[in-house]
C-alpha positions in Angstrom: -3.4 -5.2 -3.8 -6.2 -3.6 -1.9 -7.9 -2.6 -5.2 -7.7 -6.3 -6.2 -9.5 -7.4 -3.1 -12.1 -4.6 -3.5 -12.8 -5.6 -7.1 -12.9 -9.4 -6.4 -15.1 -9.2 -3.3 -17.5 -6.8 -5.1 -17.9 -9.1 -8.0 -18.5 -12.1 -5.8 -20.9 -10.4 -3.4 -23.0 -8.0 -5.5 -24.4 -10.7 -7.7 -27.3 -8.5 -9.0 -24.9 -6.1 -10.6 -23.2 -6.8 -13.9 -19.5 -7.6 -12.9 -18.3 -5.5 -15.9 -19.6 -2.4 -14.0 -16.9 -2.8 -11.4 -13.4 -1.5 -12.2 -10.0 -1.7 -10.6 -9.8 2.1 -10.2 -13.0 2.2 -8.2 -11.0 1.6 -5.1 -9.1 4.9 -5.3 -12.3 6.8 -6.0 -14.4 5.2 -3.3 -11.8 5.5 -0.5 -10.7 9.1 -1.4 -10.4 11.0 1.9 -10.8 7.9 4.0 -8.4 6.2 6.4 -7.7 2.6 5.3 -6.7 0.0 7.8 -5.0 -3.1 6.4 -6.0 -6.5 7.8 -3.2 -9.1 7.9 -2.8 -12.6 9.0 -0.1 -13.5 11.6 2.3 -14.4 8.8 1.9 -10.9 7.2 -0.2 -12.0 4.3 -3.0 -9.7 3.3 -6.5 -10.6 4.4 -8.5 -7.5 3.6 -9.1 -3.9 4.6 -11.4 -1.6 6.5 -12.0 2.0 5.4 -13.1 4.7 7.8 -14.6 8.1 7.0 -12.8 10.0 9.8 -15.0 13.0 10.0 -17.9 10.9 11.3 -16.0 7.8 12.6 -18.0 5.9 10.1 -16.8 2.5 8.8 -17.5 2.8 5.1 -16.2 -0.5 3.9 -14.9 -3.8 5.3 -13.7 -6.2 2.6 -12.1 -9.5 3.5 -10.8 -12.0 0.9 -13.1 -15.0 0.8 -10.3 -17.4 1.6 -9.5 -15.4 4.7 -12.9 -15.2 6.3 -12.6 -18.3 8.5 -9.6 -16.7 10.3 -11.7 -13.7 11.7 -9.5 -10.9 10.3 -12.5 -8.5 10.4 -12.4 -8.6 14.2 -8.7 -7.7 14.2 -9.2 -5.0 11.7 -11.9 -3.3 13.8 -9.8 -3.6 16.9 -6.9 -1.9 15.0 -9.3 0.8 14.0 -10.4 1.4 17.6 -6.8 1.6 18.7 -6.1 4.2 16.1 -3.4 2.2 14.3 -3.8 3.2 10.6 -1.6 1.2 8.2 -2.2 3.3 5.1 -4.4 6.2 4.1 -6.6 6.6 1.1 
């Protein structure tokens, strides 16, 4: 599911790149070695994710589904990251 969000948001956002250059398997390759925090709505539905490169405490990616952006899940995701609550690892 996270790979679906990654692919969809990249295709919507990076309009200058041919959408055919983005692939579902890019998510695994691009988050390899990173800690991935899942952003959820209060009802448990998936809103997006944040990936952190732990060696440098660097937020590498923050991807939120377009239909979820009004609910401010990015703020909750970054809060979860600061509190050290990792949901899954890449």
